[in-house]
FIMI-242466 format. One line per field, with one value per residue (C-alpha): residue in three letters; x, y, z. Coordinates in steps of 0.2 Angstrom, whole numbers, plus 5000, padded with zeros to 4 digits. Layout:
BEGIN
type = [ALA|...]
east = [X|...]
north = [Y|...]
up = [Z|...]
% end
This chain:
BEGIN
type = [MET|GLU|LEU|THR|ILE|ARG|SER|ALA|ILE|THR|ASN|ASP|TYR|GLU|ALA|VAL|ALA|ARG|LEU|LEU|ARG|GLN|ILE|ALA|GLN|LEU|HIS|HIS|GLN|TRP|ARG|PRO|ASP|VAL|TYR|ARG|PRO|ALA|GLN|LYS|TYR|ASP|GLN|MET|GLN|TYR|GLU|ALA|MET|LEU|GLY|ASN|ALA|ASP|ALA|PRO|ILE|LEU|VAL|ALA|GLU|ASN|ALA|GLN|GLY|GLU|VAL|LEU|GLY|TYR|VAL|MET|LEU|ARG|VAL|ILE|THR|PRO|GLN|ASN|PRO|VAL|MET|GLN|PRO|ARG|SER|PHE|LEU|TRP|VAL|ASP|ASP|LEU|CYS|VAL|ASP|GLN|ALA|ALA|ARG|GLY|GLN|GLY|ILE|GLY|GLU|VAL|LEU|MET|HIS|SER|ALA|ALA|GLU|LEU|ALA|ARG|ALA|ARG|GLY|LEU|ASN|LYS|ILE|GLU|LEU|ASN|VAL|TRP|GLU|CYS|ASN|GLU|GLY|ALA|MET|ARG|PHE|TYR|GLU|ARG|LEU|GLY|TYR|THR|ALA|GLN|LYS|ARG|GLY|MET|GLU|ILE|ALA|LEU]
east = [5545|5529|5514|5495|5482|5467|5451|5454|5445|5442|5459|5469|5465|5480|5492|5481|5480|5499|5500|5488|5499|5513|5503|5496|5513|5519|5505|5506|5524|5521|5505|5505|5493|5480|5483|5485|5495|5480|5475|5462|5449|5447|5442|5422|5425|5437|5425|5409|5420|5422|5403|5401|5403|5406|5421|5432|5450|5464|5478|5495|5501|5519|5522|5522|5505|5512|5502|5514|5501|5483|5472|5456|5444|5427|5414|5408|5393|5392|5375|5378|5365|5379|5390|5389|5382|5398|5404|5422|5432|5441|5457|5453|5470|5485|5500|5515|5524|5539|5551|5545|5543|5551|5547|5533|5520|5511|5511|5503|5490|5485|5484|5473|5462|5461|5455|5442|5436|5435|5425|5412|5411|5420|5431|5441|5451|5454|5463|5470|5489|5497|5509|5521|5522|5534|5536|5518|5515|5531|5524|5506|5514|5524|5508|5500|5490|5489|5483|5464|5464|5473|5469|5476|5477|5484|5488|5481]
north = [5514|5520|5511|5510|5506|5501|5489|5472|5467|5450|5452|5452|5433|5424|5437|5436|5417|5416|5426|5415|5400|5409|5412|5394|5386|5397|5392|5375|5375|5383|5373|5357|5350|5365|5369|5359|5368|5374|5391|5399|5405|5398|5410|5409|5413|5428|5435|5433|5443|5457|5458|5460|5477|5471|5461|5473|5468|5481|5477|5486|5488|5494|5506|5490|5485|5470|5466|5465|5463|5463|5464|5455|5464|5461|5472|5462|5467|5453|5448|5443|5448|5449|5461|5480|5482|5486|5485|5483|5480|5463|5458|5442|5441|5451|5445|5454|5445|5437|5445|5462|5461|5475|5488|5495|5488|5480|5496|5505|5491|5492|5512|5509|5499|5511|5524|5514|5509|5528|5531|5519|5524|5512|5515|5498|5485|5468|5453|5437|5432|5415|5416|5406|5421|5432|5443|5447|5450|5464|5472|5474|5480|5493|5497|5501|5485|5476|5459|5459|5440|5424|5408|5392|5374|5357|5342|5326]
up = [5374|5364|5373|5368|5380|5372|5373|5366|5349|5341|5330|5346|5350|5344|5354|5370|5368|5367|5384|5391|5387|5396|5410|5411|5410|5426|5434|5431|5435|5452|5456|5446|5460|5455|5437|5422|5407|5397|5394|5404|5390|5372|5357|5361|5379|5375|5361|5374|5386|5372|5372|5390|5397|5414|5407|5398|5393|5389|5379|5378|5361|5356|5341|5328|5333|5344|5359|5373|5388|5394|5410|5410|5422|5429|5438|5454|5464|5477|5483|5502|5515|5528|5519|5515|5496|5486|5468|5465|5449|5449|5441|5433|5424|5420|5410|5401|5388|5395|5383|5388|5407|5419|5406|5416|5404|5419|5429|5414|5412|5431|5430|5415|5425|5440|5427|5421|5438|5443|5427|5431|5450|5457|5471|5474|5464|5470|5465|5470|5469|5473|5487|5477|5464|5474|5457|5457|5474|5475|5459|5466|5482|5473|5466|5484|5485|5501|5508|5513|5518|5516|5509|5517|5514|5520|5509|5516]
% end
């Protein structure tokens, strides 16, 4: 499959919103106690990210110009007096269209995110993944990601 990875533009919003709704439905299905079936970002929030150099969005586009996936990123520089000073690239959101999964699109997006991080002088990418999302955990582990910490909860 011919694939182009590029920075998102305003005209990509409808395609990105469609993918955001897919992810919202999955999160709601897995954790209805945490997530509503609503997309994460509206058009105004999306366009604000496009104007922020520290919140890049990359899209994967096929030869027909159809957006099949995206990765939303953030450059993070924590301000914590007990931690070593550092900056890293945070994966805010990753989605590949349900109909296009298993074709390597997510991997290409994540490799492009790593290239972007290196170009900015960052030496680490971090992300969160829900324990119930076993497919995503296997995907990230296959790419070499390892567990950094574990969040825990108890229902009362």
